[in-house]
N, C-alpha and C positions, 0 to 999 in steps of 0.2 A: 928371224923368227922361225922356229921349227914347227912343222905341221904335226899335229897330234892325231895319229891314226885311230886311236880309241874314240876321240871326239867325232871324227868324220864318220866312222863306222856306226857309231851309236846314233848319230844324227840321221844318217841314211836309213838305218833300221827303223828308227821311230817314224821317220817321214813315210816309209813304206807302210807301216801299221796304220798311221793316221789316214793315208790315202785309200788303202785297201779296206780298212774297217768302215770308214766313212761311206764308201761306195756300197759296201755290203748292207749297211744300215738303211741306206736310201732304197735300194732295190728290195730289201725285205719288207719295208713298210709298204711299198707299192704292191708287191706280190700279196701280202696279207690282205690289203684292201681290194685286190683284183679277184680274190677267190670267188666272190659272189656279185661283183659289180662289173657291168659291161664297160662303164666309163674307165674304171681303174685297171681293167684288163688291157684296154688300149694304151692307157698311160704307162703301164708296166712295160708293154712291148716297145714303146718309144724310149722309155728311161734306160732300158737294158742296153741300148745302143751306146750310152754315155758311160754307164757303170761298169760294163764289161771290160773296156780297155783300162779304166781306173783300177779295177781289182787286179788285173794283170800287171799293171805298172806297180801297184802296191806289193804284190808278190815278188816282182823282180827287184824292187828297191830293198824290201825286207831281207831277201836272200843275199843280195850284195852287201848290205850293211851288216848282216849277221856274220858273213864270212870274214869281213874286215874286223868286226868288233871282237869275235871269238877266235881270232887267228892264233892267239898264243894259249888258248885253253885246250885241255884234253877233250876229245870227242866223246864225252860222257856227260851224264847229268843234264843240266839245262840246255847246253848247245845240242846234245843228242835229241832231247825232247823237241826243241825248235826244229830240228831237221825233220823229225817225224811229222810234226804239224805241217810243215812246209810240203812234204810229199802228199799228205792228205789234201791240203788245199790245192795243189796242182792237179791231182786226180779229180777232184770235185770240179775244178775250173774246166778241165777237159770235157767232162760230162755236160756241164752247163753250156760251154762254148760250142761244142761240136755235135751235141744232141738237141738240147732244149732251144738254143738261140736259132739254129736253122729252121726249127719247127715254127717258132714265133715269127720269123721273118717271112716264111712261106705263107702263113696265115695273113700277114699284113699285105703281101703282094696280091693275095686272092681277094682282098677286101673283106676279110673275116676277122679283123683285129679286135672287133668289139665282142666277139663270141667268147663265152667262158671256155677255159681250157678243160679238156676231158679230166674227169676225176682221177684217173689213173696217172696221168702226167702231173696233175697237182700234187698228188701223194708223193711222187718221185722228187719233185721240186721241194716239197716241205722237208723231206729227209736230207736232201742236198743242202738246204739252207740251214738246217740244224748243224750239219757237219761244218759248214762255213762259219757260222756264228760261234760254235765251240772252238774251232780252230783259231780264229782271229782273237777272240777274247782270252782264250788260254795263252796264246802267244804273248799277248800284252801282259797278262798277269804274271807269266813266267819271267818276262823281261823286268818287270817291276820288282819282283821277288829277288831276282839276281842282283839288281842294282842296290836294293835296300840291304841285302846281306853282305855287301862288300865293305 
């Protein structure tokens, strides 16, 4: 029996989207609830420790699957759009992982995990989450369109 690389690539691609988008939805809901709530601010800080690695795993899997799945396609159209989305998600993830996350962890170490985040940081996080949501949902929509048009 021959292994079908298209199947493997597509499965890994979709698995990455499921894992990454699922984690994004969870942390988005927590973050939204934490904007005005001390309880949900603390819950968000704790939850991000789980969702952050899941989002990175989703990005890595989606990238790997996309490379395998699009290996015979020209680097234009939907494969190019997916590459651009991937780049935006990585840049966004770098901001969240290396700027926001250390801030949250420091507050937790200081025993300030229930304090609401400064509004300036909340605004940056909101913009970041919009990019994240648009990226993941657009990536899924583009993959669906690509598959439906075949």
